[in-house]
N, C-alpha and C positions, 0 to 999 in steps of 0.2 A: 614787393617789400615796401613798406612805408618809409618815407624820407623824414628824418628828424626835423622838428621845427627850426632848430638852429641852422640847418642847411638851406632853408628857404631865404632867398635874398630879400632885403627890406625894399619897400617901394621906391626909395630914392636910387638904390642900386639898379633896380629894374629900369627906371627911367633913363639912367645913364647908359645902360646896356642897349635899350631900344634905339637911342640916338646913335650910338656907335655902330650897331648892326645895320641900321638904315643907311648911314653915311658910308660904311664899308662896301655896301652893295651899289653905291652910286645912285641911290634913290632919295626921295624926300618924304617927309612925314605925311604930306597931303596925299601923295600917290599911294603910299602904303595904307593909309586910312581907307582909301577907296578900295584897295585890294581886299581888305577884310570886311567890306560891306558897310563902312561907316562914312560919315560926311568928312569933307576935307580937313576940318579943324579937330577931329577926334583925337588923334595922337598928339597934336600940338598942345591941346588942352591937358592931356594926360601928363605930358612932359613938363610943360611950363607952369600950369596952374595946379597940378596935382588932382585933377578931376577926370575920371574917377580916382579914388585913392589907390585902389588895386584894380588891375584889369580883370573884368569878368571872365569866367571860364571860357565862354564861347569866343570872345574876342582874342583871348590869350592863345587859344588853340589855333584860330585862323592866322594870327600873327606868327606863331611858331612855324606853321606850314609855309606861309608866304616868305618868311626869312630863312627857312630850312634850318632851324635850330631846335635844340632840345627845349621843351617847354619849361624845364627847371630854370633855365636862364631868365625866364620871364615871370618867375614866381610860383610855378606849379609844384604841387606835392606829388601828384600821380600823373606824370607827363606823357605827352606824345613826343616821340623823338624820331628824327629821320633815320631811315634804314641805311645801314652802312653798305656801301657798294663794293 
């Protein structure tokens, strides 16, 4: 089932969500950037500078898996989500 566009969070909301999720897990942006296969500054630049404007699909997927969250929290329309245990 497709998610309506109105249900997709705006990039600023996604940025705040990334910061909160990383902080809640006791991690930092640099270590999570490395976890998703990017350089240390990748998520910092996304959060602080807005570059890239939206997370590319591959990075968003890896970030959702690394943080164990539903991809919709990170701006996805057709998300990966963790399996309920």
